[in-house]
Residue, then its C-alpha position, 0 to 999 in steps of 0.5 A: m525830423d529837423k531838416r536843418r540838423f541834416t544839413r548841418s550834419g553833412f547829409i545834403r551838403l556835399a552832393g558835388g564834392a568839389g568844395l570838400l576836395a578843395l578844402t582838404g586837398g584830397l586824400k593826399a592831405f591825409s597821408q603821413s608815415p605809418g604808425n601814428s595817424r591819429h591827427l587825421v581824425d582827432t576832431p569832428l570836422k576832420r572826421e566829417q571831411y575824411l568821411f565824405t572824401l572817401l565816399k567821393r573816391i569810392c562811391t562817386d568816382i568808382g561807383v558800383h564795386r561788386f566783389g570780383t571786379p576791377e572796380y572792387e580791387q580799386v576800392a580795396l587798394i584805397i582801403k589798404k593804403e588808409m590802413e597802412l597809414a595807421l597800422p603796422k601790419v596790413e595784408q590782402d587775403y585773396a579768395p577765389f570767386s566765380l562772378w555771376e552776371a545777367t546777360n539778358g533781361p531781366s523782365l517780368h510781365v503780368g499780362d500786358q503790364e511790365l513791372e520793374v524787377m531786379p534778379y537775385k544774384g547766383i540764380a539760373g537763367t530761364p530758357e531763351g524767351g522766358v517762362t510763363g505760368l500762374l502765380k500763387k502766394h506762398e503759405s508764409g505770405s512772404y513771397y510768390i511762386l510762379a508755377d508752370t500752367h500745365t505741370g504746376k511745377e515751380i519755375a520762379i520765385i518773386s519777392v517784394n521789397e517792403y522798403g520801396r522799389a525793386i532791389s538787388s538780392s542774393a541767392y547765396r545762402n547766409d544761413r550756412e557756414i559755406g555760402y557759395v553758390d555752385p555754378e554747376r547747380p544754381v537755384e531757380p530764377r528769383f526776382n524782386i519787385g517794389k512794394q508799389d507793385r504788390p497789388v498787381l501780383e495780388a490781382a494776378v493771383a486772384n484773376k489767374t493772369p498769366v505771368r512771364a519772366n525772362i532772364q539769361t545768366r552766366f558764371l564767369p571763370p573763378e578769379p581772386g578777390s580780396s579782403i583787407i586786414g589791418t592789425l594793431p598788436g596787443k600785449t596779449s593774444e586776445e583779439i577784438l575783430f571788427l568787420a565791415h564789408a567793402d563790396s557793393p550790390y551789383n546795382s548800387p554804389g553802396a554809400n550807406d551799405n556799406t562804404a560809410s561803415v568801412i570808413i567808420m572802421l578806418m577812422l577807428a584804426h586811425a584813432f588808435s594808431g600808435l597807441p599801446q593796447k592790451k588786446t590785439i585789434t584787427f580791422m577787416a574790410t571783407g569782400g564778398e559779403e553780398d555774395g555769400k560771405v566769401g571773404a570772411i569765410h576764406y579768412a576764418e578758414r585760414r585763421k583756423r588752419e594757422g591755429t589762431l582763430n580761438n584768439i578772437r574773443y570779440v567779433v563786431n560786425f558793422d553793417s549800415l551804421t548810417y541809416g539813422p542815429n539809433l544803433q540796432l544791436y544784435s547779440r546774446e551777450k548781455d555784457l556787450k549790450d550793457i557796455i553800449g548802453a553805458i557808453h550812451r549814458d556816460l557820453k550822452i550820445e545822440g540816438a536811442p539804441k535798440y537791443f535784440d536778444s539775437n545771435g550776433f554771429v550772422m552774415d560776415a561774423m558767422p565763420f568766426r564763431h567758436p566757443g570762446a568768442k562773443a559777437l555783436y552785429v550792428n546796424s542802424r535806423g532812424y532816418d527810415g523814410i530817406t535811407l531805407p528806400v535807397y537800400h540796394r538801389p542805385e540811389d544809395l549815394p554819398v548825398t544820402v549819408a548822414a555825417n552825424c550817424a558816422e560820428i555816433g558810430f565812431r564815438v560809441f565804438g571808440e569808447f567800446i574798444r577802450r572799455l573792452q581793453e580794460i576787461 
């Protein structure tokens, strides 16, 4: 990997951010009347400035922004104001949400050794003082079960992050249409450890070493959290929906996952601002993706009630587009993947896209599935040794975001929109 390229691409350049703000004058320099904001992102340099200014505002100045918190609503307001510069219709869609939090712990001891551990969101707590049992490996080999010493009953689950140190995870189900955890019936305690500690668990299984886990949790009373939706109306009712989740994990400012992807989506909104379109384009910064797709579910249900869900013909879900220059594209629609391949060839885009014959209606796209819709789920790889270890970690900071990856996303999906408009 060419370290000079990373520096030139803005990967390490803006750790402090002060130089950039002096150059741009902060976000106020981007402001203008709504309806045509294309000049804000009409050169690569402006797009890089825009990217790192918003990353600083959101991930450095605000930091962790979990759905359902005041910090998240500060981020939502920033996104809303940016959309209002570009789009004639912008709204906040509010969904009720019961925020989960750990009130004590977590801790995980294997014998006398304490391991770094992160709890899953949405889990039940242990009794005060924790639980003790013996470990066994699940038959799949993908996680470990902590079983009561006397009864053999499962009392906790321990998973391993194969990318690096312990990460935040979620007990909210993403394989069901409704992703909420019932606060009255949370799942059993679940924990995540880093890959460096897997040998400790393996030894505990072999030697029958006692393992003690402890965490107390609670759900707060429901409060509304918002998603931001901006629309550029077209001449027909056919609609292209872009999704990018705006919430962060509970322990991370989420620069790569997923703030940079939201900013790429905002740059696309600016790039098409004021231009006539055949198909309607909707840009949605979803809330609560990390907590069971709360915002996406709420908005899709609303669209269904309004009778407009079937207008959505294409769903494109951005999730971590800056982990490297190689886009990863999940879809069962050959024509959509062919368009991306043609764009890379025609525009000589950096990177080698990888295609998966897999359902694109996953994560936030899932609630928008209907017989007439096509979906594309997009993330990225390539700088794995630098970016994947910060996944769902406190280290997912603006300094780890590569500007060249954001530029790839902007160029590819700007052209993708143009080509969809011609179909």
